[in-house]
N, C-alpha and C positions, 0 to 999 in steps of 0.2 A: 588340185584344187582341194579335194578332201584332206590331204596330208598338210597346209597350209592351215586350213581353218583349225586342223584338229590343235595343231604346234601354237595357233594364236592363243586359242581358248585355253591350252595349260601355261601360255607366258603371261599372256594379258595381267596387265596391273592396273587396270582401269575399272571404271563401276562392275561391279556382279553383274548386272542385267548384260553387261556386253559380252564378258564371257559367255555367260547360258543364248545368247544369241550366235556367237561364232560356233559353239557345240551344237546348236541345233541343226546351222546352215550342214556342218559336218556330217550329222548322221542321214539327214535326209538327201544329200548328195550319194552317200555311202548305200541307200536303201533304192534308190533309182538306181544306182548301177548295178547292182543286185538282181532288181528283178527284172532289167534288161537283161540280162546273162540267165536267169534261169527262163522266161519267158522265150527265148529267142534259142541259144547252142543248147541250153542244158534241154529244154524239150524236146528238141529233134534227137538229142540222145538217149534221153529216156525210152523216146518212140522207136528205135531202132536203129535209128539212122549214124550208122558209125562211121560211115564214108557217103562220099557221092554212089547213088546208084548205078547198078549196069543197066546194059540195052536185056539182060534177061528178066530180073526183078522188075525192071519196068512193065515188060509185059508179060509180068505174071500179077501182079499187084496195080490194081487201079490207081488212078488218080484219087479218088471217091476214098477210097481205103485207107492213104497213105494221109489226105487232109483228115480223117477221122483221128486216125494213131497219135498224128500232132495234136490236134486239140483234146483228144483225152488226156495227154503228159501237160498240155498247158492246164489244163483246168484242176489236176493234182496240185501242181505246183501253185498255182493259182491261191487253191486253200491251204494250202502251207506257210505263202507269204500271208495270206490274210491271218492266220494263227500268230505269226513272227508281229506281225503289225500291233496284235492284239496283247501279245507280251511287251512289246516295245511301248505300246500307251500304260502298261499296267507300270513298268519300270517310270520313264516319265513322271506320272501321278505320282508313286513314291517317292520319288525326288523333289515334285513339285511341294507334296506336300513337305517334306522335309527341310525344303528351302522356307517354307511360310514359318515352320516351327522352329528355327533361326531366326528367320524375322521377328517373330512375336517374343522370343525369348531377349533377345534384344533389345526391342520394343519396352519390355519389362523391366531390362534392368536400367534402361535412361529413363523412364518413371521415377523407379526406385531413388536414384541420384538425384532425380529433382525433388522426390517428396523429402530425401535426408537433407538437399542443400535449403529446401524452406523451414524445414525444422527449426535446423543448428542458427538458420537468421532470426525465426522467432524467439530463440534461447540467448540471444544478442539485445530481445526487447525493453523499452523500458517499464514497461507495464507486466503485472503480474499474471495476469490471465492468459497474456501473448505467450510469456514463458511457457505458463502451466499449458497450455495446449501443445506447444510446441514439444513438451516432453512424454505427453501421451501421443503423439503423432512419431517418438522415435519409439516409441515401447509398442507400437500397431505393426511397427515397422519390423521388428525383429520375429513376428511371427510369418511376414510374405518374404524375406529375409535372414534364415539363419546365420549365414555366413556372415553378418553384420553386427550380432551380436555381441563381441566383444569390444567391438570400435565403440556402440553406441554405450554398452556399459562402462567404459572409460568417459567416455564424454559427459552422461551423467553424474558420474561419482567428480570428475573436475569442477562442474558445475556444482555438486553441494559445496565442496572446499572454497569456491571463491565469492559460495553463498550463504558462508555457514552464521551462526546465531552472532558471533562479532565483526561481521564485514563491516564497512561504515558503507553507509546509504545516502545515496546522492543528498548531500547540504550538509552529512552530520562531520563532524572534525573530530569528536572523539568516540569511544564505543560505548556501546550500555555499559551502565554502573554492574552488571553483574559478571562481566568480562576482567574485571579489576580483582586483583587477588588481599583485598581489602575485606575484613571483615567475617564474621561467619554465617552470616545470611543476607544473602545479595536480592531479597525481597519473591514474591511468588513464582511461581510458575509462566513459563514465558510460552506462548504458542507460536511455536514457527510457521514464517510464509509458506502458502500451500504450493508451490512450488517447489520450494525448498522438500517439504513432506513428501511430494511425490516421487521427485529423485532420489531420498534417500533410502523409500521402501522400494520402488522398483527397480533400482541399478544391482540388489541381491540377488531378487529371482532369475535376472540374468549370468548369476556365475554355475562355473562347471563344478559339480560335484561326478567324481568316480563311485566305483560299484560299491564301496567299504562307507557312501556318506562323505570323503572328505573332500575338502573346497581344494578347486585345483587353481580357478580364476576367482580373485577377488572384488570386489568392488574397494575401493581404494578409496576411504574415507580418516586416509593418518593425519595427525595433527590439525584437523576438524575442532573447532571451537562450539562448543552447545551446551553451557552452564546454564541452568535452570530451566532448561526445554520440556515439554511435555510430550513426552515420547510414548506415552500408553499405549503398550501391545504393538510397535513398531516391529516390524520386519526384518531383522538386519542379521539374519542366518550367512554366517561365513563371511563376513563384514571386517573389513581391515580398517581397525580405527584405534591402531597404537599409538600411542601419545596421544590421544584426542584428549577435548576437555570438554568431562560430562560432571562438572561437579556441580550438585545438588541437582541433577536431572530426574526426572520420573519418566524411569523406565518401565512400570509396573507391568507382567506379562508379558514383557518384551522377549521376542526371540531370538536370542542372540546365540545357538547354537554354532559352537564351530566358531567362533567369531576370535579374531588378533584384537587383543585389549591390552597387550602389552605397554606396560609402563604408561598406561590412561588415567587420567586424574577423575574418582569417580568420591571424591569426597562428598560424604554428606548423601548420597543418589540412592533416589528410593529405587529397589530392584525385588518388594517381595513379587515372589512368585513367577520370576522369571528365568524364563530356562536358560543357561548356562552352561549344558552339557557338552564336556569337549573344550571349552575355552578357555582362549592361553590368557591369564592376567598375571602373568609372570611381571613380578614388581609393579605392580598396577595399586593405586592409593585408593582402598576403600575405610579411610577411617572412616567412622561414623555411620558408613552406609546400612542401610539397612533392608537387609538377605533373607528376610523369615519366608521362610518358606520353598526359598530359591532354590534350583536344582544345580547342583554345582558338581553334579557325577564326574570324577576324570576329569575337572577342571585344573590348571597349572595355576598354581598360587606358590609356589616356590617365589620366595620375598616378598611377597605381598604384604600390604598394610592394611592389618584389620583391629586395628585398635579402637576399643570401642563399638565395634560392626555388630548390628543385630542380626542371627545366625539363629536366630528360631526357630527349631524345626526345619533348615536348612539340610538339605542330603548331598554330603561329601561324600559318598563310595568312590573309593579309588582315587578319589584327589590328592595332588601333590601337594604338602603344604608345606616344604622344607624351610626351613629358616621365616617362613611365616612369621608376623609379627601380631596376636592375637589378645595382647594387652586388653584389660577390661572387656573383650567380645563376649556376647552372651551366644552360650551356644548352647544351649537347654533343650533336651527332647533332638538335637542334631542328630544326623544318621554319619557316622565317619566308617562306617565297615570298607577296610582297606585300603584306609587313607595312610599316605604317609607323611609322618609329620617331623623326621628326625632334625634336631637343633631348631625347633619351633619354637618360639616365645608364648607360653600359653597361661597368661596370670587372664584366665578366661573362665566365666561359670559356666560350668559345662553340667549341670544338673539335669538329669535325667538321660544325658547323651550317649548313644550305642557308639564307643569309642574301640572297636574293633580292629587295632590302628597298627600301624609301627610308630611306635613314640619314643624309639630307643636315641638317647639324650636330649630328651627336649626337657625345656624348661616349665614344670607346673608348678613353680613355687605360688604357693598360696591359693591354686585353683579350687574351685567347689568344684569336686566332683560326685556329689550326691548321688546315689542311684546310680550312676553311668554304668551304662553295661560295659565292660571293659573285658569280656570273655574273648580269651587267646591275645589281649594283647601286648605288645615288647613294649616293656618301659625299660630296660635293660641299660642303665646307666642315666635313667631320667633323673630330676631334679623333682623332689615331691613335697619339699619341706613346707611344714604348714599347711599341707595340701587339705582338704575334707573331702574324705573320701566313707561316709557314712553312708549304709546300706548298699556301697557297689560291690557289683557285680564280678569279682575278678578271677572268675573258673579260667584253670588254665595259663593264666595269665605269667610274664614272666617280669616279677620284679625285684630283680638285682638292680634297685634304686635307692637313691636316697630318701629315705622315710621320717626323717628328723621333723619330732613334734605331729607327724602328720595323725590325722582322726581316722581309724579304721571302725570305729564302733560301726557294729550290724553288717560288717563286711562278707562278703564270701567270699574263702579264699582255698576253693576245694583245689585239688592236685597245683596251686598255684608253684611256681617254683621262684623263692627268695633266697635263694644261695647267691650272695653277696651283695645280700643288701646293708645298707648304710646309715647309722642312725635310728635303731629300733631294735630290741632285744626281742627272740622267739615269745617268751614270757609275755610282753607285752602284748604283741601281735593276737595270744590264745587268749587274753587277757578281753579283747577288746570284740576279734572277729566272730563271727556264729557257727562258721563251717569250716574247719582247718584240715579235716581229713585230705589225708593224702599228699599234705604241705610238705614242701620240700624247705629245709632249713640250714644254714651255714657257709663258710666259704666255699667260694668256688672248687671246684675239682682241679 
């Protein structure tokens, strides 16, 4: 019977409680059998009765003595059994608590699933308030179930893409005028619906970052359309905004650190004071954008269009500007220490800019570099025809460039290397510059 109940408890495929009943029956029967053996034969064995008593033993030991010995052994065994029962009770209680915990966990997972399903249903509502409630319900769910963070981030990202600023609303046949390509200014800034703003700013908070701060899993807003959107101080750190339409958007003070903005249309966007540290802006269109005081440290601006952009006081330390277009850009007081501008088109206003940068081969024709800090800058092979370098600090700079008709009045050329320079003579340089000590001039060795 014991073996049958044990086998059934192990192999039973029915409800869990039935397996527990069979296991309990097997345990009870085994305990009863063990108790009977201990109180009977085992007690007599411990009392000294290894074999039936002989006639001589019976005469030497009274019946009362034999009974007392057996009872003493039985008392000892009962105490031992009691201890075993207590231990068994503790084990059984522990198993019961484990089972209760498992049941509670299953119940909680079921509740989380129900909450998730209800929140998703709310996202499909036609009412903005209901959708907003669903978004915040999903946000709360991420604190109770961390393993669902990725799923919820992807759901919120998809919601943003499906409800962007140019998505047709119920009853609309054509998108808003601001979504068209025509015209330079498509009206005032537009406040996005509260549910879209919530999803847009919550999803990036669910991204995963490694120890170095790099983004592993991004909130995917690629190809979203938010022209003229009002997104002041928006948190979009690490977001994927590849090929997004943010023309004329107001992103003043927004957090876009580490975001992917490759190929994004930011024409005439307001990015004043925006944190774009480490942002990928490869090939992005920033024509006419306001980047006053923006932090573009280590940003990737290779091939970006910055024509007419206002970069006054911007921080471009270590930025990659290879092949960037900066015609008409205002880089007054901009800091470009360690920036790479090889092959960049820099027909820009760089008055007072800090340009300790790699400018090899850069096109600086007619660039205004008045009082620019170009200490240690590498301008070898650059084109500086008609450039204005009045008062510029070129200490230790490599000026093996085309300086045809360049204005070096008041420039500091201490320790500068002008070997291989074209379009200007040493006498002309000495006649304009105020400090030419240790300057190197002549053909390349």
